[in-house]
C-alpha positions as CSV (number, residue, x, y, z in Angstrom):
1,M,-3.4,-7.9,38.8
2,T,-5.7,-9.3,40.6
3,A,-6.2,-13.1,41.2
4,N,-8.9,-13.6,38.6
5,T,-6.8,-11.3,36.0
6,I,-5.5,-13.8,33.3
7,I,-3.2,-13.4,30.6
8,I,-3.5,-14.9,26.7
9,G,-0.7,-16.3,24.5
10,V,-1.1,-17.0,21.4
11,D,0.9,-18.8,18.7
12,T,-0.5,-17.7,15.3
13,H,-0.9,-19.6,12.2
14,K,-2.2,-19.2,8.5
15,A,-4.7,-21.0,9.5
16,T,-5.6,-21.8,12.6
17,H,-4.5,-19.2,15.7
18,V,-3.7,-21.2,19.6
19,A,-4.4,-19.5,22.8
20,V,-2.9,-20.5,26.3
21,A,-4.6,-18.4,29.3
22,I,-2.4,-18.1,32.5
23,D,-3.6,-16.4,35.6
24,A,-1.6,-13.6,37.9
25,N,0.7,-16.9,39.4
26,G,1.3,-17.8,36.2
27,S,-0.8,-21.4,36.5
28,R,-2.1,-22.5,33.5
29,L,-6.1,-22.3,33.0
30,A,-7.0,-23.3,29.5
31,C,-6.1,-23.6,25.7
32,I,-8.3,-23.3,22.2
33,S,-7.5,-23.2,18.6
34,A,-9.8,-20.9,16.6
35,P,-9.5,-20.1,13.0
36,A,-7.5,-17.6,11.9
37,T,-11.2,-15.5,10.6
38,T,-13.6,-13.0,11.9
39,K,-15.6,-15.7,13.6
40,G,-12.6,-17.4,15.2
41,Y,-11.4,-14.0,16.7
42,L,-14.2,-13.6,18.5
43,T,-14.9,-17.0,19.4
44,L,-11.2,-16.3,21.0
45,E,-12.0,-13.1,22.2
46,S,-15.3,-14.7,24.1
47,W,-13.4,-17.4,25.3
48,A,-11.0,-15.2,26.6
49,S,-13.7,-13.0,28.5
50,A,-15.3,-16.3,30.0
51,L,-11.5,-16.8,31.8
52,G,-11.3,-13.9,33.9
53,T,-10.3,-10.3,33.8
54,I,-8.0,-10.5,30.7
55,A,-5.2,-8.5,31.0
56,A,-3.5,-8.3,27.8
57,F,-2.7,-10.7,24.7
58,G,0.7,-11.5,24.3
59,I,0.5,-12.4,20.1
60,E,3.1,-13.5,18.0
61,G,3.6,-12.5,14.7
62,T,0.8,-9.3,15.1
63,G,3.0,-8.1,11.4
64,S,1.8,-11.4,9.6
65,Y,0.1,-14.1,10.6
66,G,-1.3,-12.4,13.8
67,A,-2.3,-9.1,12.0
68,G,-5.9,-9.7,12.1
69,L,-6.6,-11.0,15.3
70,S,-4.0,-8.2,16.7
71,R,-6.7,-5.1,14.3
72,H,-9.6,-7.1,15.9
73,L,-8.8,-7.2,19.5
74,L,-7.1,-3.9,19.4
75,A,-10.1,-2.6,18.1
76,Q,-12.2,-3.8,21.2
77,G,-10.1,-2.2,23.2
78,H,-7.9,-4.7,24.5
79,K,-4.3,-4.5,25.3
80,V,-2.1,-6.1,22.3
81,V,1.8,-6.6,23.5
82,E,3.9,-7.9,20.0
83,V,6.0,-11.0,21.6
84,T,8.7,-12.6,19.5
85,R,9.6,-15.5,18.9
86,P,10.3,-17.7,21.9
87,N,13.9,-18.6,22.5
88,R,15.8,-21.4,21.2
89,Q,17.7,-22.3,24.2
90,L,14.1,-23.3,25.9
91,R,12.3,-24.5,23.0
92,Y,15.5,-27.4,23.0
93,Q,15.2,-27.9,26.3
94,H,10.9,-28.3,26.2
95,G,10.1,-29.4,22.9
96,K,7.8,-27.0,20.4
97,T,4.3,-27.4,20.2
98,D,1.2,-24.5,19.2
99,S,0.2,-24.8,22.8
100,I,3.8,-24.5,24.3
101,D,4.6,-21.5,22.2
102,A,1.5,-20.1,23.3
103,E,1.5,-20.4,26.8
104,G,5.3,-19.2,26.4
105,A,4.0,-15.6,25.0
106,A,1.5,-15.7,27.6
107,R,4.6,-15.8,30.3
108,S,6.9,-13.8,28.5
109,V,3.8,-10.8,29.0
110,L,3.7,-12.2,32.8
111,A,7.2,-11.7,32.9
112,G,7.5,-8.4,31.3
113,Q,9.8,-9.7,28.7
114,A,7.2,-8.4,26.6
115,A,6.3,-5.0,25.9
116,A,6.0,-3.8,22.4
117,E,3.2,-2.2,21.5
118,P,2.2,-3.4,17.6
119,K,1.4,-1.1,14.9
120,T,-2.3,-0.6,14.7
121,Q,-2.0,-0.6,10.8
122,T,-5.0,1.2,10.1
123,G,-4.1,4.7,9.2
124,S,-2.1,6.1,6.4
125,V,0.8,4.2,7.3
126,E,-0.1,0.9,6.0
127,M,-1.6,2.6,3.0
128,I,2.0,3.7,2.2
129,R,4.1,0.4,3.3
130,H,1.4,-1.8,0.8
131,L,2.1,0.8,-2.3
132,K,5.6,0.9,-1.2
133,I,5.9,-2.9,-1.4
134,A,4.1,-3.1,-5.0
135,R,6.7,-0.4,-6.4
136,D,10.0,-1.7,-4.1
137,T,9.4,-5.2,-6.3
138,A,8.3,-3.5,-9.6
139,V,11.7,-1.4,-9.2
140,K,13.8,-4.8,-8.9
141,S,11.7,-6.7,-11.9
142,R,12.4,-3.3,-14.4
143,S,15.8,-3.6,-13.2
144,Q,15.7,-7.7,-14.1
145,A,14.3,-6.8,-17.4
146,L,16.7,-4.6,-18.8
147,V,19.6,-6.6,-17.4
148,T,18.7,-9.4,-19.0
149,L,18.3,-6.7,-22.6
150,K,20.7,-5.3,-22.7
151,T,22.4,-8.6,-22.1
152,L,20.5,-10.3,-25.3
153,I,22.0,-7.0,-27.3
154,I,25.0,-7.7,-26.5
155,N,24.8,-11.4,-28.0
156,A,22.2,-10.7,-30.4
157,P,23.9,-11.3,-34.4
158,A,25.9,-8.6,-35.6
159,S,23.4,-6.1,-38.1
160,L,21.6,-6.3,-35.1
161,R,23.1,-4.9,-32.6
162,D,24.8,-2.6,-34.8
163,A,22.0,-0.9,-35.7
164,L,21.2,-0.3,-31.9
165,D,24.2,0.7,-31.3
166,Q,23.8,3.6,-33.1
167,I,20.6,4.8,-31.1
168,G,21.6,7.1,-27.9
169,G,19.7,7.1,-25.1
170,K,18.3,4.5,-22.7
171,M,14.6,5.2,-23.5
172,A,15.0,5.7,-26.9
173,L,16.6,2.7,-27.6
174,I,13.9,0.9,-25.3
175,R,10.7,2.7,-27.2
176,H,12.3,1.7,-30.9
177,I,12.9,-1.8,-29.3
178,A,9.7,-2.4,-27.8
179,A,8.4,-1.1,-31.5
180,F,10.4,-3.8,-33.4
181,R,8.1,-6.4,-36.0
182,P,10.1,-9.7,-36.2
183,G,7.6,-10.8,-38.8
184,A,7.9,-14.7,-39.1
185,I,11.1,-16.8,-37.0
186,T,12.7,-17.5,-40.2
187,S,16.0,-15.6,-39.8
188,T,18.5,-15.9,-36.9
189,T,17.8,-11.9,-35.7
190,A,13.8,-12.6,-35.8
191,P,13.9,-14.9,-32.4
192,A,16.1,-12.1,-31.1
193,K,14.0,-9.8,-32.2
194,T,11.6,-11.2,-30.6
195,A,12.3,-12.0,-27.3
196,M,14.0,-8.1,-26.8
197,R,10.6,-6.5,-27.7
198,A,9.0,-8.6,-25.0
199,L,12.0,-7.6,-22.4
200,A,11.0,-3.7,-23.8
201,Q,7.8,-3.4,-23.9
202,R,7.6,-5.5,-20.1
203,W,10.6,-2.3,-19.2
204,L,7.8,0.1,-20.0
205,A,4.6,-1.1,-18.5
206,L,6.6,-1.5,-15.2
207,H,8.3,2.0,-15.3
208,D,4.3,3.0,-15.9
209,E,3.5,1.2,-12.7
210,V,6.6,2.5,-10.8
211,Q,5.9,6.4,-11.8
212,G,2.0,5.7,-10.7
213,H,3.2,5.0,-7.2
214,D,5.9,7.0,-7.1
215,K,2.6,9.5,-7.5
216,A,0.4,8.1,-5.1
217,L,3.1,7.7,-2.3
218,E,4.2,11.5,-2.9
219,H,0.4,12.5,-1.9
220,L,0.4,10.1,1.2
221,V,3.6,11.0,2.5
222,V,3.4,14.5,1.7
223,A,-0.2,14.7,3.7
224,R,0.9,12.5,6.6
225,A,4.1,14.3,7.3
226,P,4.9,17.4,5.2
227,A,7.6,18.8,7.7
228,L,9.9,15.6,7.1
229,I,9.6,16.4,3.7
230,A,11.0,19.9,3.3
231,S,14.0,18.1,5.5
232,H,17.7,18.7,3.9
233,G,17.9,15.9,2.0
234,I,15.0,13.7,3.1
235,A,13.0,12.8,-0.4
236,T,9.9,11.1,-0.4
237,M,11.0,7.3,-0.4
238,T,13.1,8.2,2.8
239,A,10.4,9.4,4.1
240,A,8.0,6.8,3.7
241,E,10.7,4.1,5.0
242,M,10.3,6.1,8.4
243,L,7.1,6.4,8.6
244,I,6.2,2.6,8.0
245,L,9.0,2.7,10.9
246,V,7.2,4.3,13.2
247,G,3.7,3.1,12.1
248,D,0.4,4.8,12.5
249,D,0.7,5.8,16.2
250,P,3.8,7.5,17.0
251,T,3.6,7.1,20.7
252,R,5.0,3.3,20.1
253,I,8.6,4.8,19.7
254,R,8.8,6.3,23.4
255,S,12.6,8.4,22.9
256,E,15.1,9.1,20.2
257,A,17.1,6.4,21.9
258,A,14.5,3.7,21.0
259,L,13.8,4.9,17.4
260,A,18.0,4.7,17.0
261,K,18.0,0.8,18.7
262,L,15.0,0.3,15.9
263,C,17.0,2.0,12.8
264,G,20.2,0.1,13.9
265,V,22.1,2.9,14.7
266,C,22.7,3.2,18.6
267,P,26.1,1.3,19.4
268,I,25.7,-1.5,21.8
269,P,27.9,-1.9,24.7
270,A,30.8,-5.0,24.4
271,S,32.4,-4.2,27.5
272,S,34.1,-7.0,29.9
273,G,36.5,-7.0,32.6
274,K,38.8,-3.8,32.3
275,T,38.2,-3.0,28.8
276,N,35.2,-0.1,27.9
277,R,33.6,-0.4,24.4
278,F,31.1,-0.1,22.3
279,R,30.2,-2.0,19.1
280,L,29.0,-1.2,15.7
281,N,25.2,-2.4,15.7
282,R,24.6,-4.6,12.9
283,G,21.0,-5.2,13.8
284,G,17.5,-2.8,13.4
285,N,15.5,-2.1,9.9
286,R,18.2,-2.1,7.9
287,Q,15.5,-0.3,4.9
288,A,15.6,2.6,7.3
289,N,19.4,2.4,7.9
290,A,20.1,2.3,4.7
291,A,17.8,5.4,3.7
292,L,19.4,7.4,6.8
293,Y,22.6,6.5,4.8
294,R,21.6,8.0,1.9
295,V,20.7,11.2,4.0
296,A,23.7,11.7,5.5
297,I,25.5,11.3,2.1
298,V,23.3,13.8,0.4
299,R,24.0,16.0,3.7
300,M,27.9,15.7,3.4
301,R,27.7,17.1,0.2
302,N,26.1,20.5,-0.3
303,H,24.1,21.0,3.3
304,Q,26.1,23.6,5.3
305,P,25.8,22.4,9.0
306,T,26.4,19.3,8.1
307,L,29.6,20.0,6.2
308,A,30.6,22.5,9.5
309,Y,30.0,18.7,11.3
310,V,32.1,17.4,9.2
311,S,35.4,19.4,9.4
312,K,34.9,19.5,13.0
313,R,34.5,15.8,13.2
314,K,37.8,15.3,11.2
315,T,39.5,17.6,13.2
316,D,38.7,15.2,15.8
317,G,40.4,12.7,13.8
318,K,37.3,10.9,13.5
319,S,36.9,8.9,10.0
320,N,34.6,9.3,7.1
321,R,32.8,6.0,8.2
322,E,32.8,7.2,12.3
323,I,31.8,10.8,11.1
324,I,28.8,9.1,8.4
325,R,27.5,6.4,11.9
326,C,27.3,10.2,14.1
327,L,25.7,11.6,10.7
328,K,23.0,9.3,11.1
329,R,22.3,9.2,14.5
330,Y,21.7,13.5,14.6
331,I,19.1,12.9,11.3
332,V,17.1,9.8,13.7
333,R,17.0,12.5,16.3
334,E,15.6,14.9,13.9
335,I,12.9,12.2,12.2
336,F,11.7,11.8,16.2
337,A,11.0,15.1,16.3
338,H,9.2,15.4,13.1
339,L,7.4,12.3,13.5
340,C,7.0,11.7,17.0
341,R,7.3,15.0,18.9
342,P,5.7,17.6,16.0
343,E,5.3,20.4,18.6
344,T,8.8,20.8,18.9
345,T,11.3,22.5,16.3
346,P,13.9,20.1,15.4
347,T,17.6,21.1,14.7
348,P,19.3,19.7,11.8
349,A,22.0,17.6,11.7
């Protein structure tokens, strides 16, 4: 870094962003507050450019409040570094203000503590993420509606419950309830029918919404990662989860070990003194970790190479839980080859 090179740290919020500039020696130069709008982004960029040659922007919350600013700066060709929230011990010692947090973000970039590249959030993977969020919330609401409907059926008047018990099949029962005509609320069954009909119609509407999201997601995922979808045990939702984790720019993930760490399937050193051991990693993206677990379980049922591996590891004295952890690491290697190194041919676990 030259003498006139600067680093900008940004503390992001919903309405405003606070930025602090430091030079190559770590001296604080200036501070600015700009609105979180396109005009504010331009103002912040012009202010930074007037101070010197910009080496990088260190931004907190590039996936939330800082997403708009991050996309704007990346589109202008600036280097953007994702900064995690400040250390709590340092915050306890030095206090907390927006400018202190912004300066801390800049110093993290200068010291090399923050080096992660943010997601671009401009390609098909961002569309997949949006659709999956809508689908997941619809699935959750649909489940809640069904649980409540079953509770109402159990507590319904005896005559109504006996009639509903004669209907076989979940879908047939829900459609039958959705077609109820409660009439005037003059009997004990009319309020129950009204509530049941509302829940059944809500379930059907959410079911149609989920199916629509599934079709759109399948189209996007197959177009983005056809080889990954063709792998044994990896369905649309699993592939979508891994694509969201990797992002639109797969070069962000520099090695399969980095991807394993993002998924929380790499062991963590826990050695001390004469004790040399590793402990289970409970960090990383837990949705991606759960997706890897589902793939491992499916392959342990009917995937011949996986069955051979399981048999070998059981002979070595490994438990099922330990074998699943090993399998998840192998599956990450395969996913990395498909998404981040598409020119290679992965070997299934």
